[in-house]
Residue, then its C-alpha position, 0 to 999 in steps of 0.5 A: m159279800t156274796k149272797v148264797a141261795v138257801p134252799v127252802l124246804v117245803r113240806d107237804p102236810d100230807d107227808a107229815p108223820p101222824f101225831r100219836p100221843a104217848p100211851i097212858t101209863d099204868a101209873e097215870a091210869a091209876a091216878a086217873f082212877r083215883a080222881v074219877a072215884n072222887l068225882f063219882r063221890l061228888w056226882g053222887v054216883t053209887d058204886a053199882e053205877a060207877a062199875t057200870i060206867l067203867d064197865l067193871p064187875r062190882r067186885t073189881y070196882a070195889r077192889w080198885k076203890a080200896g086201892d088195889i088197882g090192877r092193870i087198866g086196859r085201853d078201854g078203861k083208860a079211854r073211859l077214865s080220860n072221857l070222864l075227866g074231860i067231862h069234869k073239865a068241861l063242866r068246870i069251864v061251863f059252870r062257875e060254881p062246881a056244885r052246879g056242874y056236879a048237879w048237872i050230871r043228874a039233871p034232865n037235859a033236852a039234848f038227851a031227850g029229857r034224860s040226864a047225862l048220868e042216864i046216858m053214861l049208864g048205858g055202859e058203852l064207851t060211846d055213851l061217855m063220848r056222847v056226853r063229852r062231845y056235847l059238853d065240849a060243844e057247849r063250852g066252845a072247845w078248840 
């Protein structure tokens, strides 16, 4: 039997195509909104606070909460994703869900004595990202 040399393909990792996750569909965003609305209820977030966190006019938030969810833009989808990531991290950090729900309003030294909710009420997407990054670091993400 004759041995045939098989060429080995060596690929430079820098030549690999960048990973691009599929965009969140409108149906997925609507489901995420319904989950976040329920999460806000568990966190004790008022409708006015929820509208600020989601950067929506109060009337739009009320309409969405009533089930008339229109098209959610990129910023809205990113906000929903970060809020669900915060929820996930809290469920990992705290065994009892109620402790995680209460943590949102508790003063935190990492936020100069402010609560995570106070940080998120800054209204910017980066405020949500800040809370999520903190929790991901606490839980030992990745």
